[in-house]
Biotite code that builds the C-alpha atoms (Angstrom):
import biotite.structure as struc

atoms = struc.array([
    struc.Atom([-22.662, 4.571, 5.229], chain_id="A", res_id=1, res_name="MET", atom_name="CA", element="C"),
    struc.Atom([-22.008, 3.518, 1.618], chain_id="A", res_id=2, res_name="ASN", atom_name="CA", element="C"),
    struc.Atom([-18.383, 2.381, 1.109], chain_id="A", res_id=3, res_name="ILE", atom_name="CA", element="C"),
    struc.Atom([-18.018, 4.532, -2.010], chain_id="A", res_id=4, res_name="LYS", atom_name="CA", element="C"),
    struc.Atom([-19.116, 7.564, -0.016], chain_id="A", res_id=5, res_name="ARG", atom_name="CA", element="C"),
    struc.Atom([-16.565, 6.694, 2.677], chain_id="A", res_id=6, res_name="ILE", atom_name="CA", element="C"),
    struc.Atom([-13.796, 6.487, 0.082], chain_id="A", res_id=7, res_name="THR", atom_name="CA", element="C"),
    struc.Atom([-14.899, 9.781, -1.440], chain_id="A", res_id=8, res_name="ALA", atom_name="CA", element="C"),
    struc.Atom([-14.927, 11.526, 1.929], chain_id="A", res_id=9, res_name="LEU", atom_name="CA", element="C"),
    struc.Atom([-11.521, 10.046, 2.742], chain_id="A", res_id=10, res_name="LEU", atom_name="CA", element="C"),
    struc.Atom([-10.010, 11.327, -0.502], chain_id="A", res_id=11, res_name="LEU", atom_name="CA", element="C"),
    struc.Atom([-11.570, 14.742, -0.030], chain_id="A", res_id=12, res_name="CYS", atom_name="CA", element="C"),
    struc.Atom([-10.293, 14.908, 3.546], chain_id="A", res_id=13, res_name="SER", atom_name="CA", element="C"),
    struc.Atom([-6.761, 13.961, 2.513], chain_id="A", res_id=14, res_name="LEU", atom_name="CA", element="C"),
    struc.Atom([-6.618, 16.603, -0.207], chain_id="A", res_id=15, res_name="MET", atom_name="CA", element="C"),
    struc.Atom([-7.922, 19.340, 2.047], chain_id="A", res_id=16, res_name="LEU", atom_name="CA", element="C"),
    struc.Atom([-5.655, 18.260, 4.911], chain_id="A", res_id=17, res_name="THR", atom_name="CA", element="C"),
    struc.Atom([-2.667, 18.529, 2.579], chain_id="A", res_id=18, res_name="SER", atom_name="CA", element="C"),
    struc.Atom([-3.713, 22.036, 1.601], chain_id="A", res_id=19, res_name="ALA", atom_name="CA", element="C"),
    struc.Atom([-4.263, 23.091, 5.217], chain_id="A", res_id=20, res_name="LEU", atom_name="CA", element="C"),
    struc.Atom([-1.140, 21.486, 6.716], chain_id="A", res_id=21, res_name="ALA", atom_name="CA", element="C"),
    struc.Atom([1.006, 24.624, 6.455], chain_id="A", res_id=22, res_name="SER", atom_name="CA", element="C"),
    struc.Atom([-1.518, 27.180, 7.707], chain_id="A", res_id=23, res_name="CYS", atom_name="CA", element="C"),
    struc.Atom([0.899, 28.326, 10.425], chain_id="A", res_id=24, res_name="GLY", atom_name="CA", element="C"),
    struc.Atom([3.461, 29.308, 7.782], chain_id="A", res_id=25, res_name="ASP", atom_name="CA", element="C"),
    struc.Atom([2.878, 32.793, 6.417], chain_id="A", res_id=26, res_name="SER", atom_name="CA", element="C"),
    struc.Atom([4.582, 31.805, 3.169], chain_id="A", res_id=27, res_name="THR", atom_name="CA", element="C"),
    struc.Atom([2.280, 28.833, 2.600], chain_id="A", res_id=28, res_name="ALA", atom_name="CA", element="C"),
    struc.Atom([-0.343, 29.227, -0.144], chain_id="A", res_id=29, res_name="PRO", atom_name="CA", element="C"),
    struc.Atom([-3.882, 29.842, 1.011], chain_id="A", res_id=30, res_name="ALA", atom_name="CA", element="C"),
    struc.Atom([-6.582, 27.248, 0.533], chain_id="A", res_id=31, res_name="VAL", atom_name="CA", element="C"),
    struc.Atom([-8.241, 28.417, -2.651], chain_id="A", res_id=32, res_name="THR", atom_name="CA", element="C"),
    struc.Atom([-11.627, 27.765, -4.176], chain_id="A", res_id=33, res_name="ALA", atom_name="CA", element="C"),
    struc.Atom([-9.835, 25.845, -6.937], chain_id="A", res_id=34, res_name="ASP", atom_name="CA", element="C"),
    struc.Atom([-8.222, 23.506, -4.368], chain_id="A", res_id=35, res_name="ALA", atom_name="CA", element="C"),
    struc.Atom([-11.575, 22.823, -2.734], chain_id="A", res_id=36, res_name="ILE", atom_name="CA", element="C"),
    struc.Atom([-13.201, 22.268, -6.122], chain_id="A", res_id=37, res_name="ALA", atom_name="CA", element="C"),
    struc.Atom([-10.426, 19.832, -7.085], chain_id="A", res_id=38, res_name="ALA", atom_name="CA", element="C"),
    struc.Atom([-10.973, 17.856, -3.867], chain_id="A", res_id=39, res_name="ALA", atom_name="CA", element="C"),
    struc.Atom([-14.719, 17.736, -4.463], chain_id="A", res_id=40, res_name="GLU", atom_name="CA", element="C"),
    struc.Atom([-14.181, 16.605, -8.061], chain_id="A", res_id=41, res_name="THR", atom_name="CA", element="C"),
    struc.Atom([-11.864, 13.807, -6.928], chain_id="A", res_id=42, res_name="THR", atom_name="CA", element="C"),
    struc.Atom([-14.429, 12.713, -4.339], chain_id="A", res_id=43, res_name="ALA", atom_name="CA", element="C"),
    struc.Atom([-17.198, 12.748, -6.931], chain_id="A", res_id=44, res_name="ALA", atom_name="CA", element="C"),
    struc.Atom([-15.148, 10.632, -9.326], chain_id="A", res_id=45, res_name="GLU", atom_name="CA", element="C"),
    struc.Atom([-14.482, 8.135, -6.539], chain_id="A", res_id=46, res_name="ALA", atom_name="CA", element="C"),
    struc.Atom([-18.214, 7.632, -6.018], chain_id="A", res_id=47, res_name="THR", atom_name="CA", element="C"),
    struc.Atom([-18.903, 6.690, -9.643], chain_id="A", res_id=48, res_name="THR", atom_name="CA", element="C"),
    struc.Atom([-16.308, 4.017, -10.479], chain_id="A", res_id=49, res_name="ALA", atom_name="CA", element="C"),
    struc.Atom([-18.346, 3.178, -13.569], chain_id="A", res_id=50, res_name="ASP", atom_name="CA", element="C"),
    struc.Atom([-15.931, 0.473, -14.671], chain_id="A", res_id=51, res_name="ASN", atom_name="CA", element="C"),
    struc.Atom([-15.684, -1.224, -11.294], chain_id="A", res_id=52, res_name="ALA", atom_name="CA", element="C"),
    struc.Atom([-16.676, -4.860, -10.946], chain_id="A", res_id=53, res_name="ASN", atom_name="CA", element="C"),
    struc.Atom([-17.824, -5.063, -7.337], chain_id="A", res_id=54, res_name="TYR", atom_name="CA", element="C"),
    struc.Atom([-17.643, -8.411, -5.521], chain_id="A", res_id=55, res_name="PRO", atom_name="CA", element="C"),
    struc.Atom([-20.939, -10.173, -5.074], chain_id="A", res_id=56, res_name="GLU", atom_name="CA", element="C"),
    struc.Atom([-22.502, -9.448, -1.697], chain_id="A", res_id=57, res_name="VAL", atom_name="CA", element="C"),
    struc.Atom([-22.918, -12.689, 0.241], chain_id="A", res_id=58, res_name="LYS", atom_name="CA", element="C"),
    struc.Atom([-23.907, -13.661, 3.772], chain_id="A", res_id=59, res_name="ASP", atom_name="CA", element="C"),
    struc.Atom([-20.748, -15.301, 5.118], chain_id="A", res_id=60, res_name="LEU", atom_name="CA", element="C"),
    struc.Atom([-22.372, -16.454, 8.329], chain_id="A", res_id=61, res_name="GLY", atom_name="CA", element="C"),
    struc.Atom([-20.408, -14.375, 10.811], chain_id="A", res_id=62, res_name="GLY", atom_name="CA", element="C"),
    struc.Atom([-16.994, -15.559, 9.573], chain_id="A", res_id=63, res_name="TYR", atom_name="CA", element="C"),
    struc.Atom([-14.032, -14.104, 11.496], chain_id="A", res_id=64, res_name="ASN", atom_name="CA", element="C"),
    struc.Atom([-11.676, -12.662, 8.853], chain_id="A", res_id=65, res_name="PHE", atom_name="CA", element="C"),
    struc.Atom([-8.212, -12.489, 10.396], chain_id="A", res_id=66, res_name="ARG", atom_name="CA", element="C"),
    struc.Atom([-5.669, -9.929, 9.235], chain_id="A", res_id=67, res_name="VAL", atom_name="CA", element="C"),
    struc.Atom([-2.079, -10.460, 10.394], chain_id="A", res_id=68, res_name="LEU", atom_name="CA", element="C"),
    struc.Atom([0.002, -7.280, 10.417], chain_id="A", res_id=69, res_name="CYS", atom_name="CA", element="C"),
    struc.Atom([2.898, -5.879, 12.424], chain_id="A", res_id=70, res_name="SER", atom_name="CA", element="C"),
    struc.Atom([2.111, -2.989, 14.752], chain_id="A", res_id=71, res_name="ALA", atom_name="CA", element="C"),
    struc.Atom([4.419, -0.548, 12.968], chain_id="A", res_id=72, res_name="ASP", atom_name="CA", element="C"),
    struc.Atom([2.502, -1.016, 9.727], chain_id="A", res_id=73, res_name="MET", atom_name="CA", element="C"),
    struc.Atom([-0.597, 0.422, 11.344], chain_id="A", res_id=74, res_name="ASN", atom_name="CA", element="C"),
    struc.Atom([0.981, 3.678, 12.455], chain_id="A", res_id=75, res_name="ASN", atom_name="CA", element="C"),
    struc.Atom([3.559, 4.729, 9.891], chain_id="A", res_id=76, res_name="LEU", atom_name="CA", element="C"),
    struc.Atom([4.770, 8.338, 10.131], chain_id="A", res_id=77, res_name="SER", atom_name="CA", element="C"),
    struc.Atom([1.840, 9.278, 12.326], chain_id="A", res_id=78, res_name="GLY", atom_name="CA", element="C"),
    struc.Atom([-1.079, 8.148, 10.192], chain_id="A", res_id=79, res_name="PHE", atom_name="CA", element="C"),
    struc.Atom([-3.280, 5.092, 10.545], chain_id="A", res_id=80, res_name="THR", atom_name="CA", element="C"),
    struc.Atom([-2.477, 2.754, 7.666], chain_id="A", res_id=81, res_name="ALA", atom_name="CA", element="C"),
    struc.Atom([-4.750, -0.280, 7.951], chain_id="A", res_id=82, res_name="LEU", atom_name="CA", element="C"),
    struc.Atom([-7.444, -0.020, 10.600], chain_id="A", res_id=83, res_name="TYR", atom_name="CA", element="C"),
    struc.Atom([-8.937, 2.083, 13.372], chain_id="A", res_id=84, res_name="ALA", atom_name="CA", element="C"),
    struc.Atom([-9.929, 0.612, 16.724], chain_id="A", res_id=85, res_name="GLU", atom_name="CA", element="C"),
    struc.Atom([-12.660, 3.156, 17.481], chain_id="A", res_id=86, res_name="GLU", atom_name="CA", element="C"),
    struc.Atom([-14.258, 6.430, 16.414], chain_id="A", res_id=87, res_name="MET", atom_name="CA", element="C"),
    struc.Atom([-12.180, 9.364, 17.653], chain_id="A", res_id=88, res_name="THR", atom_name="CA", element="C"),
    struc.Atom([-13.599, 12.366, 15.792], chain_id="A", res_id=89, res_name="GLY", atom_name="CA", element="C"),
    struc.Atom([-10.535, 12.513, 13.519], chain_id="A", res_id=90, res_name="GLU", atom_name="CA", element="C"),
    struc.Atom([-11.737, 12.437, 9.903], chain_id="A", res_id=91, res_name="ALA", atom_name="CA", element="C"),
    struc.Atom([-9.357, 9.853, 8.417], chain_id="A", res_id=92, res_name="VAL", atom_name="CA", element="C"),
    struc.Atom([-9.490, 7.547, 11.451], chain_id="A", res_id=93, res_name="ASN", atom_name="CA", element="C"),
    struc.Atom([-13.291, 7.607, 11.501], chain_id="A", res_id=94, res_name="ASP", atom_name="CA", element="C"),
    struc.Atom([-13.576, 7.017, 7.747], chain_id="A", res_id=95, res_name="ALA", atom_name="CA", element="C"),
    struc.Atom([-11.406, 3.897, 8.058], chain_id="A", res_id=96, res_name="ILE", atom_name="CA", element="C"),
    struc.Atom([-13.397, 2.691, 11.059], chain_id="A", res_id=97, res_name="TYR", atom_name="CA", element="C"),
    struc.Atom([-16.711, 3.239, 9.247], chain_id="A", res_id=98, res_name="ALA", atom_name="CA", element="C"),
    struc.Atom([-15.382, 1.474, 6.149], chain_id="A", res_id=99, res_name="ARG", atom_name="CA", element="C"),
    struc.Atom([-14.566, -1.703, 8.099], chain_id="A", res_id=100, res_name="ASP", atom_name="CA", element="C"),
    struc.Atom([-17.893, -1.705, 9.934], chain_id="A", res_id=101, res_name="ARG", atom_name="CA", element="C"),
    struc.Atom([-19.708, -1.262, 6.595], chain_id="A", res_id=102, res_name="ASP", atom_name="CA", element="C"),
    struc.Atom([-17.932, -4.316, 5.157], chain_id="A", res_id=103, res_name="ILE", atom_name="CA", element="C"),
    struc.Atom([-18.674, -6.364, 8.279], chain_id="A", res_id=104, res_name="GLU", atom_name="CA", element="C"),
    struc.Atom([-22.372, -5.536, 8.046], chain_id="A", res_id=105, res_name="GLU", atom_name="CA", element="C"),
    struc.Atom([-22.619, -6.053, 4.295], chain_id="A", res_id=106, res_name="LYS", atom_name="CA", element="C"),
    struc.Atom([-20.982, -9.493, 4.297], chain_id="A", res_id=107, res_name="TYR", atom_name="CA", element="C"),
    struc.Atom([-21.919, -10.598, 7.836], chain_id="A", res_id=108, res_name="ASN", atom_name="CA", element="C"),
    struc.Atom([-18.326, -11.044, 8.996], chain_id="A", res_id=109, res_name="ILE", atom_name="CA", element="C"),
    struc.Atom([-16.069, -9.750, 11.732], chain_id="A", res_id=110, res_name="THR", atom_name="CA", element="C"),
    struc.Atom([-12.642, -8.344, 10.868], chain_id="A", res_id=111, res_name="ILE", atom_name="CA", element="C"),
    struc.Atom([-9.917, -9.107, 13.396], chain_id="A", res_id=112, res_name="GLU", atom_name="CA", element="C"),
    struc.Atom([-6.524, -7.411, 13.148], chain_id="A", res_id=113, res_name="PHE", atom_name="CA", element="C"),
    struc.Atom([-3.744, -9.454, 14.766], chain_id="A", res_id=114, res_name="ILE", atom_name="CA", element="C"),
    struc.Atom([-0.560, -7.544, 15.456], chain_id="A", res_id=115, res_name="GLU", atom_name="CA", element="C"),
    struc.Atom([2.229, -10.065, 14.986], chain_id="A", res_id=116, res_name="LYS", atom_name="CA", element="C"),
    struc.Atom([5.219, -10.280, 12.703], chain_id="A", res_id=117, res_name="SER", atom_name="CA", element="C"),
    struc.Atom([4.248, -11.545, 9.216], chain_id="A", res_id=118, res_name="PRO", atom_name="CA", element="C"),
    struc.Atom([7.211, -13.915, 9.577], chain_id="A", res_id=119, res_name="ASP", atom_name="CA", element="C"),
    struc.Atom([5.031, -16.066, 11.841], chain_id="A", res_id=120, res_name="THR", atom_name="CA", element="C"),
    struc.Atom([3.046, -17.139, 8.757], chain_id="A", res_id=121, res_name="VAL", atom_name="CA", element="C"),
    struc.Atom([5.806, -19.527, 7.703], chain_id="A", res_id=122, res_name="SER", atom_name="CA", element="C"),
    struc.Atom([5.805, -21.231, 11.109], chain_id="A", res_id=123, res_name="LYS", atom_name="CA", element="C"),
    struc.Atom([2.007, -21.374, 11.064], chain_id="A", res_id=124, res_name="SER", atom_name="CA", element="C"),
    struc.Atom([1.852, -23.081, 7.663], chain_id="A", res_id=125, res_name="VAL", atom_name="CA", element="C"),
    struc.Atom([4.527, -25.599, 8.614], chain_id="A", res_id=126, res_name="LYS", atom_name="CA", element="C"),
    struc.Atom([2.619, -26.430, 11.792], chain_id="A", res_id=127, res_name="ALA", atom_name="CA", element="C"),
    struc.Atom([-0.667, -26.763, 9.926], chain_id="A", res_id=128, res_name="GLY", atom_name="CA", element="C"),
    struc.Atom([-2.080, -23.955, 12.062], chain_id="A", res_id=129, res_name="ASP", atom_name="CA", element="C"),
    struc.Atom([-4.826, -21.855, 10.474], chain_id="A", res_id=130, res_name="ASP", atom_name="CA", element="C"),
    struc.Atom([-3.750, -18.522, 11.977], chain_id="A", res_id=131, res_name="SER", atom_name="CA", element="C"),
    struc.Atom([-4.839, -15.878, 9.454], chain_id="A", res_id=132, res_name="CYS", atom_name="CA", element="C"),
    struc.Atom([-6.579, -15.207, 6.159], chain_id="A", res_id=133, res_name="ASP", atom_name="CA", element="C"),
    struc.Atom([-4.326, -12.418, 4.893], chain_id="A", res_id=134, res_name="ILE", atom_name="CA", element="C"),
    struc.Atom([-1.005, -10.920, 5.937], chain_id="A", res_id=135, res_name="THR", atom_name="CA", element="C"),
    struc.Atom([1.241, -7.969, 5.092], chain_id="A", res_id=136, res_name="PHE", atom_name="CA", element="C"),
    struc.Atom([4.876, -9.033, 4.736], chain_id="A", res_id=137, res_name="PRO", atom_name="CA", element="C"),
    struc.Atom([7.465, -6.666, 3.322], chain_id="A", res_id=138, res_name="PHE", atom_name="CA", element="C"),
    struc.Atom([8.332, -7.219, -0.328], chain_id="A", res_id=139, res_name="VAL", atom_name="CA", element="C"),
    struc.Atom([11.431, -9.366, 0.240], chain_id="A", res_id=140, res_name="ASN", atom_name="CA", element="C"),
    struc.Atom([9.508, -11.518, 2.694], chain_id="A", res_id=141, res_name="GLY", atom_name="CA", element="C"),
    struc.Atom([6.598, -11.831, 0.281], chain_id="A", res_id=142, res_name="MET", atom_name="CA", element="C"),
    struc.Atom([8.706, -13.355, -2.487], chain_id="A", res_id=143, res_name="PHE", atom_name="CA", element="C"),
    struc.Atom([10.396, -15.717, -0.049], chain_id="A", res_id=144, res_name="THR", atom_name="CA", element="C"),
    struc.Atom([7.010, -16.920, 1.233], chain_id="A", res_id=145, res_name="MET", atom_name="CA", element="C"),
    struc.Atom([5.778, -17.334, -2.335], chain_id="A", res_id=146, res_name="ALA", atom_name="CA", element="C"),
    struc.Atom([8.802, -19.457, -3.266], chain_id="A", res_id=147, res_name="GLN", atom_name="CA", element="C"),
    struc.Atom([8.166, -21.665, -0.240], chain_id="A", res_id=148, res_name="GLU", atom_name="CA", element="C"),
    struc.Atom([4.532, -22.140, -1.231], chain_id="A", res_id=149, res_name="GLY", atom_name="CA", element="C"),
    struc.Atom([2.991, -20.252, 1.689], chain_id="A", res_id=150, res_name="TYR", atom_name="CA", element="C"),
    struc.Atom([1.030, -17.693, -0.349], chain_id="A", res_id=151, res_name="LEU", atom_name="CA", element="C"),
    struc.Atom([-1.925, -18.056, -2.703], chain_id="A", res_id=152, res_name="LEU", atom_name="CA", element="C"),
    struc.Atom([-1.774, -16.599, -6.212], chain_id="A", res_id=153, res_name="ASP", atom_name="CA", element="C"),
    struc.Atom([-4.261, -13.714, -6.393], chain_id="A", res_id=154, res_name="TYR", atom_name="CA", element="C"),
    struc.Atom([-5.140, -14.578, -9.988], chain_id="A", res_id=155, res_name="THR", atom_name="CA", element="C"),
    struc.Atom([-6.489, -17.934, -8.798], chain_id="A", res_id=156, res_name="GLN", atom_name="CA", element="C"),
    struc.Atom([-9.098, -16.321, -6.514], chain_id="A", res_id=157, res_name="ILE", atom_name="CA", element="C"),
    struc.Atom([-12.217, -16.252, -8.700], chain_id="A", res_id=158, res_name="SER", atom_name="CA", element="C"),
    struc.Atom([-14.011, -13.617, -6.611], chain_id="A", res_id=159, res_name="SER", atom_name="CA", element="C"),
    struc.Atom([-11.221, -11.045, -7.134], chain_id="A", res_id=160, res_name="LEU", atom_name="CA", element="C"),
    struc.Atom([-10.907, -8.822, -10.189], chain_id="A", res_id=161, res_name="ASP", atom_name="CA", element="C"),
    struc.Atom([-7.471, -7.192, -10.114], chain_id="A", res_id=162, res_name="LEU", atom_name="CA", element="C"),
    struc.Atom([-8.463, -4.772, -12.891], chain_id="A", res_id=163, res_name="THR", atom_name="CA", element="C"),
    struc.Atom([-10.740, -2.916, -10.468], chain_id="A", res_id=164, res_name="ASN", atom_name="CA", element="C"),
    struc.Atom([-9.662, 0.688, -9.812], chain_id="A", res_id=165, res_name="PRO", atom_name="CA", element="C"),
    struc.Atom([-8.972, 0.161, -6.101], chain_id="A", res_id=166, res_name="TRP", atom_name="CA", element="C"),
    struc.Atom([-6.042, -2.184, -6.872], chain_id="A", res_id=167, res_name="TRP", atom_name="CA", element="C"),
    struc.Atom([-2.615, -0.681, -7.646], chain_id="A", res_id=168, res_name="ASP", atom_name="CA", element="C"),
    struc.Atom([-2.066, -1.608, -11.288], chain_id="A", res_id=169, res_name="GLN", atom_name="CA", element="C"),
    struc.Atom([1.679, -0.886, -11.074], chain_id="A", res_id=170, res_name="ARG", atom_name="CA", element="C"),
    struc.Atom([2.085, -3.555, -8.414], chain_id="A", res_id=171, res_name="ILE", atom_name="CA", element="C"),
    struc.Atom([-0.014, -6.016, -10.396], chain_id="A", res_id=172, res_name="LYS", atom_name="CA", element="C"),
    struc.Atom([2.317, -5.683, -13.370], chain_id="A", res_id=173, res_name="GLU", atom_name="CA", element="C"),
    struc.Atom([5.704, -5.104, -11.710], chain_id="A", res_id=174, res_name="ASP", atom_name="CA", element="C"),
    struc.Atom([5.430, -7.753, -8.979], chain_id="A", res_id=175, res_name="TYR", atom_name="CA", element="C"),
    struc.Atom([3.982, -10.485, -11.177], chain_id="A", res_id=176, res_name="ALA", atom_name="CA", element="C"),
    struc.Atom([6.090, -13.637, -11.555], chain_id="A", res_id=177, res_name="VAL", atom_name="CA", element="C"),
    struc.Atom([5.218, -15.732, -14.580], chain_id="A", res_id=178, res_name="GLY", atom_name="CA", element="C"),
    struc.Atom([1.759, -14.178, -14.606], chain_id="A", res_id=179, res_name="GLY", atom_name="CA", element="C"),
    struc.Atom([1.206, -15.035, -10.942], chain_id="A", res_id=180, res_name="ARG", atom_name="CA", element="C"),
    struc.Atom([0.591, -12.336, -8.334], chain_id="A", res_id=181, res_name="VAL", atom_name="CA", element="C"),
    struc.Atom([1.386, -13.119, -4.701], chain_id="A", res_id=182, res_name="PHE", atom_name="CA", element="C"),
    struc.Atom([0.982, -9.655, -3.217], chain_id="A", res_id=183, res_name="GLY", atom_name="CA", element="C"),
    struc.Atom([-1.178, -6.620, -3.951], chain_id="A", res_id=184, res_name="MET", atom_name="CA", element="C"),
    struc.Atom([-1.843, -3.190, -2.527], chain_id="A", res_id=185, res_name="THR", atom_name="CA", element="C"),
    struc.Atom([-4.271, -0.418, -3.257], chain_id="A", res_id=186, res_name="GLY", atom_name="CA", element="C"),
    struc.Atom([-6.856, 1.944, -1.815], chain_id="A", res_id=187, res_name="SER", atom_name="CA", element="C"),
    struc.Atom([-7.429, -0.075, 1.360], chain_id="A", res_id=188, res_name="TYR", atom_name="CA", element="C"),
    struc.Atom([-4.375, 1.558, 2.942], chain_id="A", res_id=189, res_name="THR", atom_name="CA", element="C"),
    struc.Atom([-2.994, 5.089, 3.129], chain_id="A", res_id=190, res_name="LEU", atom_name="CA", element="C"),
    struc.Atom([0.470, 3.557, 3.172], chain_id="A", res_id=191, res_name="ARG", atom_name="CA", element="C"),
    struc.Atom([0.296, 2.956, -0.577], chain_id="A", res_id=192, res_name="ASN", atom_name="CA", element="C"),
    struc.Atom([0.200, 6.522, -1.987], chain_id="A", res_id=193, res_name="PRO", atom_name="CA", element="C"),
    struc.Atom([2.106, 8.115, 0.907], chain_id="A", res_id=194, res_name="MET", atom_name="CA", element="C"),
    struc.Atom([5.331, 6.083, 0.946], chain_id="A", res_id=195, res_name="THR", atom_name="CA", element="C"),
    struc.Atom([7.134, 6.791, -2.288], chain_id="A", res_id=196, res_name="GLU", atom_name="CA", element="C"),
    struc.Atom([10.920, 6.398, -2.007], chain_id="A", res_id=197, res_name="PHE", atom_name="CA", element="C"),
    struc.Atom([13.806, 8.399, -3.455], chain_id="A", res_id=198, res_name="VAL", atom_name="CA", element="C"),
    struc.Atom([17.244, 7.104, -4.481], chain_id="A", res_id=199, res_name="ILE", atom_name="CA", element="C"),
    struc.Atom([20.209, 9.385, -3.833], chain_id="A", res_id=200, res_name="GLN", atom_name="CA", element="C"),
    struc.Atom([23.788, 8.887, -4.933], chain_id="A", res_id=201, res_name="TYR", atom_name="CA", element="C"),
    struc.Atom([27.269, 10.242, -4.227], chain_id="A", res_id=202, res_name="ASN", atom_name="CA", element="C"),
    struc.Atom([28.307, 12.375, -7.199], chain_id="A", res_id=203, res_name="LYS", atom_name="CA", element="C"),
    struc.Atom([32.009, 12.158, -6.341], chain_id="A", res_id=204, res_name="GLN", atom_name="CA", element="C"),
    struc.Atom([31.918, 8.347, -6.444], chain_id="A", res_id=205, res_name="ILE", atom_name="CA", element="C"),
    struc.Atom([29.882, 8.596, -9.654], chain_id="A", res_id=206, res_name="TYR", atom_name="CA", element="C"),
    struc.Atom([32.610, 10.752, -11.236], chain_id="A", res_id=207, res_name="ASP", atom_name="CA", element="C"),
    struc.Atom([35.389, 8.464, -9.976], chain_id="A", res_id=208, res_name="ASN", atom_name="CA", element="C"),
    struc.Atom([33.877, 5.411, -11.666], chain_id="A", res_id=209, res_name="TYR", atom_name="CA", element="C"),
    struc.Atom([32.719, 7.154, -14.890], chain_id="A", res_id=210, res_name="SER", atom_name="CA", element="C"),
    struc.Atom([29.293, 5.536, -14.809], chain_id="A", res_id=211, res_name="PHE", atom_name="CA", element="C"),
    struc.Atom([26.648, 6.232, -17.426], chain_id="A", res_id=212, res_name="ASP", atom_name="CA", element="C"),
    struc.Atom([24.423, 9.189, -16.587], chain_id="A", res_id=213, res_name="ASP", atom_name="CA", element="C"),
    struc.Atom([21.585, 7.814, -14.395], chain_id="A", res_id=214, res_name="PRO", atom_name="CA", element="C"),
    struc.Atom([19.317, 10.719, -15.325], chain_id="A", res_id=215, res_name="TYR", atom_name="CA", element="C"),
    struc.Atom([19.696, 9.904, -18.998], chain_id="A", res_id=216, res_name="GLN", atom_name="CA", element="C"),
    struc.Atom([19.133, 6.213, -18.310], chain_id="A", res_id=217, res_name="MET", atom_name="CA", element="C"),
    struc.Atom([15.819, 7.094, -16.666], chain_id="A", res_id=218, res_name="VAL", atom_name="CA", element="C"),
    struc.Atom([14.837, 9.170, -19.695], chain_id="A", res_id=219, res_name="LYS", atom_name="CA", element="C"),
    struc.Atom([15.876, 6.376, -22.059], chain_id="A", res_id=220, res_name="ASP", atom_name="CA", element="C"),
    struc.Atom([14.033, 3.719, -20.053], chain_id="A", res_id=221, res_name="GLY", atom_name="CA", element="C"),
    struc.Atom([17.212, 1.741, -19.353], chain_id="A", res_id=222, res_name="THR", atom_name="CA", element="C"),
    struc.Atom([17.383, 2.381, -15.596], chain_id="A", res_id=223, res_name="TRP", atom_name="CA", element="C"),
    struc.Atom([16.594, -0.936, -13.875], chain_id="A", res_id=224, res_name="THR", atom_name="CA", element="C"),
    struc.Atom([17.163, -2.514, -10.478], chain_id="A", res_id=225, res_name="SER", atom_name="CA", element="C"),
    struc.Atom([19.793, -4.753, -12.095], chain_id="A", res_id=226, res_name="GLU", atom_name="CA", element="C"),
    struc.Atom([21.674, -1.676, -13.317], chain_id="A", res_id=227, res_name="LYS", atom_name="CA", element="C"),
    struc.Atom([21.408, -0.097, -9.880], chain_id="A", res_id=228, res_name="PHE", atom_name="CA", element="C"),
    struc.Atom([22.853, -3.138, -8.104], chain_id="A", res_id=229, res_name="TRP", atom_name="CA", element="C"),
    struc.Atom([25.582, -3.562, -10.717], chain_id="A", res_id=230, res_name="ASP", atom_name="CA", element="C"),
    struc.Atom([26.773, 0.000, -10.093], chain_id="A", res_id=231, res_name="MET", atom_name="CA", element="C"),
    struc.Atom([26.570, -0.444, -6.316], chain_id="A", res_id=232, res_name="ALA", atom_name="CA", element="C"),
    struc.Atom([28.661, -3.629, -6.350], chain_id="A", res_id=233, res_name="LYS", atom_name="CA", element="C"),
    struc.Atom([31.406, -1.968, -8.379], chain_id="A", res_id=234, res_name="GLN", atom_name="CA", element="C"),
    struc.Atom([31.869, 0.764, -5.773], chain_id="A", res_id=235, res_name="THR", atom_name="CA", element="C"),
    struc.Atom([32.056, -1.384, -2.631], chain_id="A", res_id=236, res_name="SER", atom_name="CA", element="C"),
    struc.Atom([35.300, -0.958, -0.672], chain_id="A", res_id=237, res_name="ALA", atom_name="CA", element="C"),
    struc.Atom([36.680, -1.815, 2.768], chain_id="A", res_id=238, res_name="ASP", atom_name="CA", element="C"),
    struc.Atom([37.356, 1.771, 3.883], chain_id="A", res_id=239, res_name="LEU", atom_name="CA", element="C"),
    struc.Atom([38.311, 1.005, 7.487], chain_id="A", res_id=240, res_name="ASN", atom_name="CA", element="C"),
    struc.Atom([40.211, -2.215, 6.743], chain_id="A", res_id=241, res_name="GLY", atom_name="CA", element="C"),
    struc.Atom([38.212, -4.463, 9.061], chain_id="A", res_id=242, res_name="ASP", atom_name="CA", element="C"),
    struc.Atom([37.279, -6.949, 6.386], chain_id="A", res_id=243, res_name="GLY", atom_name="CA", element="C"),
])
């Protein structure tokens, strides 16, 4: 199966699944023709990717491409994030499985997923042990590994074009350090679009400290992580007196 068709089917399935998820709720909106048409349009757009610069197809001689990832990253909130071990008849699982087999056939490789803590990469590099080709550390771990010289700068890999539509352009810009990119995410995982985070705050504490309005700061473009941490540090207190 063509990888673009797999991606299109995956997107279509996700959109329809979202629309169907509340069918047991009488107050939930019905799946309309417009919703189906929107899913089909999204799938069709995914198959074109007119501006994509696809990697050159090469015979890599049966190379074993090793992916190091923790077990919890492959089953976050009930959905498969990175890989599928077998066909199960479930649409998303089977699309991911077919995607990996398509890549293996096209490039003559095997893809091996190794479920270990990404922290083991540091020990592996220090020991001179070639244990994996790619890993998935959390963000704080990624920057630490980069500082210690354990990660390769994506921009130095000539076969990768980070402007391609399957890479998350926000990450490419926001996580870059001096023009170097040590971690990327994108369409290869469902984790990317399905794990947005929300910041909440205590309005009473906000009033007590007379902070600037965070909503207005967002609108003005002045809300930054530095501002967030500065406000948090000002409000720290030893409430139970245990030091």
